[in-house]
N, C-alpha and C positions, 0 to 999 in steps of 0.2 A: 406492509413491509416494515421491518425494524430498521433502525439507523444507528450507526456508531461513528464517533469522531476520534481521529487519531492523528498524531504528528509523525512525520518521517524526516530523518536526517541521514541520507546516504551520500557519501562523497563519491567522486568519479571512480576511485579505485574499487569501492564496494560494488558500485553498479557494474563494473567490468566483470566481476565474478558471476553475476546473473547473465550478462551478455554472452559470456563464454560458456554458459551452460553448467557451471559448477554448482550453482544454486538455482532454484526455481520458485521459491516461496519466501516472502518477507514476513517475519514475525513482528507484530506490533502490539502495543498495549493501548487499549482505548481509554478515552477520558472517563468512561463509565466503569473502568477498572478490570476489564477482562481482556484476555489475550486472543488475538486473531492471527490466522495464517493466511496471508493474502497472496494470490498468484502474481508473480512478477509481471506477467504480460499485461495485466490490466493497468499497470503503472507506466507503461512505455510512453504514453502520450505526454507524461510529465517529466521525462528525462531531459536534462540540459547538459551542457558541457561540464558543469560543476557537480552534477549528480541529481538527486531527487530530494527536494526540501519543501516543507510546507505542512499545512494542516488540511486534512481531507475528511470528507463525510462519505460513508459507504452505506448503501441500503442492502438488506439481505432478507430472505424469507425465513420463516420459522424452522424450515428444514435445512437451513444453512446455504441455500443457493444465493450467490451474489447477484446484486442488481447494479445500480448506477454508482459510479465513483466520481466525485467532484472535489475540486480544490476549494477550500473555504478561506484560506489565507496562505 
């Protein structure tokens, strides 16, 4: 499995667009310098009243299948 690290800063208003179904993927730029499109539903467990904030590590296969997502800070 490959791994990538990225940071997210989505305030509660931005998260509401995903909750209402207006958007379903979050675009992030990894610390390795490439862009990823992350399905919003894998971020749900990290949503707070303030939104989603933090640095995350995601694992994925060579064919792009997502694995585990965890908060690193």
